[in-house]
C-alpha positions in Angstrom: 26.0 3.8 -37.1 24.2 0.8 -35.7 20.9 1.2 -33.9 20.8 -2.2 -32.2 19.5 -0.8 -29.0 16.6 1.3 -30.3 14.4 -1.6 -31.3 15.0 -3.5 -28.0 15.0 -0.9 -25.2 13.2 2.4 -24.6 14.8 4.6 -22.0 13.4 3.7 -18.7 12.2 6.0 -15.9 12.3 5.6 -12.2 9.5 4.4 -9.9 7.0 6.7 -8.4 7.0 7.5 -4.7 3.9 7.2 -2.5 3.8 9.6 0.4 2.4 9.7 3.9 3.8 12.0 6.6 4.7 10.3 9.9 2.6 12.8 11.9 2.2 11.2 15.3 -0.5 12.1 17.7 0.4 14.4 20.6 1.5 12.4 23.7 -1.3 12.2 26.2 -1.1 13.4 29.7 -2.0 11.1 32.5 -5.0 13.2 33.4 -6.7 12.2 30.1 -7.1 8.5 31.0 -6.8 6.2 33.9 -4.1 3.6 34.4 -0.8 2.9 32.6 -1.9 3.1 29.0 -0.9 6.8 28.5 2.6 6.1 29.8 3.2 3.3 27.4 1.7 5.4 24.6 4.0 8.3 25.3 7.0 6.0 25.3 5.9 4.6 22.0 5.5 8.1 20.4 9.0 9.1 21.6 10.5 5.8 20.2 8.9 6.5 16.8 10.4 10.0 16.8 13.8 8.4 17.5 13.3 5.7 14.8 13.0 2.8 17.2 9.9 1.3 15.5 10.1 -2.1 17.0 10.3 -0.7 20.4 7.4 1.6 19.6 5.3 -1.3 18.6 6.0 -3.0 21.9 4.9 0.1 23.8 1.8 0.7 21.8 0.9 -3.0 22.3 1.2 -2.5 26.1 -1.0 0.6 25.9 -3.7 -1.4 24.0 -3.5 -4.2 26.5 -4.3 -1.7 29.2 -7.0 0.0 27.2 -8.5 -2.0 24.4 -10.2 1.0 22.7 -7.1 3.2 22.6 -7.5 4.5 19.0 -4.4 6.6 19.0 -2.3 3.6 20.0 -3.6 1.6 17.1 -3.0 4.5 14.7 0.6 5.0 15.8 1.3 1.3 15.9 0.0 1.2 12.3 2.6 3.9 11.4 5.4 1.9 13.1 4.4 -1.2 11.1 4.5 0.8 7.9 8.0 2.0 8.7 9.1 -1.6 9.1 7.4 -2.8 5.9 4.9 -4.9 7.9 2.0 -3.8 5.7 -0.7 -6.3 6.5 -0.2 -5.6 10.2 -0.4 -1.9 9.5 -3.7 -2.4 7.6 -5.1 -4.3 10.6 -4.1 -1.6 13.1 -5.3 1.3 10.9 -8.6 -0.5 10.3 -9.1 -0.8 14.1 -8.1 2.9 14.5 -10.7 4.1 12.0 -13.4 1.9 13.5 -12.8 3.7 16.8 -12.3 7.1 15.3 -13.9 7.4 11.8 -12.4 10.8 11.2 -8.8 9.7 11.7 -7.1 11.2 8.7 -3.6 9.9 9.5 -4.9 6.3 9.9 -6.5 6.5 6.5 -3.3 7.9 4.9 -1.1 5.2 6.5 -3.5 2.4 5.6 -3.5 3.7 2.1 0.2 3.6 2.0 0.2 0.0 3.2 -2.3 -0.9 0.6 -0.2 0.8 -2.1 3.0 -1.1 -1.0 1.0 -4.3 -1.3 -0.1 -3.3 -4.8 -3.7 -2.9 -3.6 -4.1 0.2 -5.7 -7.9 0.5 -5.7 -7.9 0.1 -1.9 -5.2 2.9 -1.7 -7.4 5.1 -3.8 -10.4 4.4 -1.6 -8.5 5.5 1.5 -7.3 8.7 -0.2 -10.9 9.5 -1.2 -12.0 9.0 2.4 -9.4 11.6 3.5 -10.6 13.9 0.7 -14.2 13.6 2.0 -13.0 14.4 5.5 -10.7 17.3 4.4 -10.9 18.4 0.8 -7.8 20.6 1.3 -5.5 17.7 2.3 -2.8 17.7 -0.4 -1.4 14.4 0.6 -4.6 12.6 -0.3 -4.6 14.0 -3.8 -0.9 13.2 -4.3 -1.3 9.6 -3.0 -4.4 9.0 -5.1 -2.5 10.3 -8.1 0.4 7.9 -7.5 -2.0 5.0 -7.2 -3.9 6.0 -10.3 -0.7 6.2 -12.2 0.1 2.6 -11.2 -3.2 1.6 -12.8 -2.3 3.4 -16.0 -4.8 6.3 -15.4 -2.3 8.9 -16.1 -4.6 11.8 -17.0 -6.5 11.3 -13.8 -3.2 11.2 -11.9 -2.1 14.5 -13.5 -5.3 16.1 -12.3 -4.6 14.9 -8.8 -1.0 16.1 -8.9 -2.3 19.5 -10.0 -4.6 19.6 -7.0 -1.8 18.7 -4.7 0.4 21.4 -6.1 -2.3 24.0 -5.7 -3.0 23.0 -2.1 0.3 22.1 -0.6 1.0 24.4 2.4 4.2 26.4 2.7 5.5 24.2 5.4 5.7 21.3 3.0 7.3 23.2 0.1 10.4 21.0 0.1 8.2 18.1 -1.1 7.2 20.0 -4.2 10.0 18.3 -6.2 8.5 14.9 -5.6 5.1 16.0 -7.0 6.8 17.5 -10.0 8.7 14.3 -10.6 5.6 12.2 -10.5 3.6 14.5 -12.7 6.5 14.5 -15.1 6.4 10.7 -15.1 2.6 10.7 -15.9 3.2 13.1 -18.7 6.1 11.0 -20.0 3.8 8.0 -20.0 1.3 10.0 -22.1 4.2 10.9 -24.5 3.9 14.6 -23.5 7.7 15.0 -23.6 7.6 18.8 -23.5 5.5 18.7 -20.3 7.6 16.0 -18.7 10.8 17.9 -19.5 9.3 21.1 -17.9 8.3 19.1 -14.7 11.6 17.4 -14.3 13.5 20.7 -14.9 11.3 22.3 -12.2 12.1 19.5 -9.8 15.8 20.2 -10.4 15.4 23.9 -9.9 13.8 23.1 -6.5 16.6 20.7 -5.6 19.7 20.5 -7.8 20.8 17.4 -5.9 17.7 15.4 -6.9 19.3 12.4 -8.6 15.8 11.1 -9.5 14.9 14.3 -11.4 18.2 14.3 -13.3 17.7 10.7 -14.3 14.2 11.3 -15.4 15.1 14.3 -17.4 17.9 12.3 -19.0 15.3 9.8 -20.1 13.2 12.5 -21.7 16.2 13.9 -23.5 17.0 10.4 -24.7 13.5 9.9 -26.0 13.9 13.2 -27.9 17.2 12.0 -29.3 19.0 14.8 -27.5 21.7 12.3 -26.5 24.3 14.8 -25.4 21.9 16.4 -22.9 20.8 12.9 -21.8 24.5 11.9 -21.1 24.9 15.1 -19.0 21.8 14.4 -16.9 22.7 10.7 -16.4 26.2 11.7 -15.4 24.9 14.1 -12.7 22.4 11.5 -11.5 25.3 9.0 -11.1 27.4 11.5 -9.3 24.5 11.8 -6.8 23.6 8.1 -6.7 26.5 5.9 -8.0 24.4 2.7 -7.6 21.8 3.5 -10.2 22.2 0.7 -12.6 19.5 2.1 -14.9 21.5 5.3 -15.2 24.6 3.4 -16.3 22.5 1.4 -18.8 20.8 4.5 -20.3 24.0 6.6 -20.4 25.6 3.7 -22.3 22.7 3.7 -24.8 23.0 7.4 -25.3 26.8 7.2 -25.7 26.4 4.5 -28.2 24.0 6.7 -30.2 26.7 9.5 -30.1 29.3 7.1 -31.4 31.3 6.8 -28.2 31.4 3.0 -28.3 34.2 2.3 -25.7 32.5 4.6 -23.2 29.2 3.0 -23.9 30.7 -0.5 -23.3 32.1 0.7 -19.9 28.7 2.0 -18.9 27.0 -1.2 -19.9 29.6 -3.2 -17.9 28.9 -1.0 -14.8 25.2 -1.5 -15.3 25.6 -5.3 -15.5 27.6 -5.3 -12.3 25.0 -3.3 -10.4 22.1 -5.4 -11.7 23.9 -8.5 -10.6 24.5 -7.0 -7.1 20.8 -6.1 -6.9 19.7 -9.6 -7.9 17.9 -8.2 -11.0 18.5 -11.2 -13.2 16.3 -10.1 -16.2 18.0 -6.7 -16.5 21.4 -8.4 -16.0 20.8 -10.8 -18.8 19.5 -8.1 -21.1 22.5 -5.9 -20.4 24.9 -8.8 -21.1 23.1 -9.2 -24.5 23.8 -5.5 -25.2 27.4 -5.9 -24.2 27.9 -8.9 -26.5 26.2 -7.0 -29.4 28.4 -4.0 -28.9 31.6 -6.0 -28.6 30.7 -7.8 -31.8 30.1 -4.4 -33.5 33.5 -3.1 -32.2 35.2 -6.2 -33.6 33.5 -5.8 -37.0 33.9 -2.0 -37.2 36.7 -0.8 -34.9 36.4 2.9 -34.1 38.9 5.4 -32.8 37.2 7.8 -30.5 37.9 10.7 -28.2 36.4 11.3 -24.8 
């Protein structure tokens, strides 16, 4: 059987997540300050809770105009900017918030998230470390530092951070365990610790059987281990949960090719190409077209009758 994929593509793995909880400050009562600032602040907090981030920014801006040193308004406006992807504005607001309240953990977490989204990984690490200095038990800071370290290729250090996060995560956040196992599994995958990666992705699936990311990641590990049948099974579940995952179609096609199911492999590659085109991922689209042409040529040269 041809191995035309193996020398060109290694099974890919999904991107990491960077985490910051949208924990807003408690609305202020009018007795805490003078004037209209608390009213606008409370309106802004309620709008964040309802997902109206643009409206929240307007209210927090009004609050700041009424009271220039309103640290909580800067901190919450920072969070709203983060939710809208306005990361530079978020950094500006969070910096103002921590200049007014240097122990503002949420502002450091949100500024770290904004730095991460802008690929400022060292700055993201620095903000996580500020949080750790303020509260050594804050699991989010270890997790976020681990994610940023992983982006810099410091996978062993990232694993140490994920371990700390897993030890310190409170019971109220247990549903987020799967994300940490996913990211620790990715770090182990990057270090070629396939056994450890497989265990982490399997644990993420045990925690949440509907985690398409964990199924996809475990499929990648199975593919790397040449357990193509198991890889196909995981990619299939991942696609049932997330039908728009172009990489899952691509990698399932590769696994099916290795199993000798060439027609099914071709169908998967065609699906992958369509999704890459819709996503505007031209490099992946062109690479997938190359695979399709190679497989079509192989089928012409060596026609195969297959089942399934």
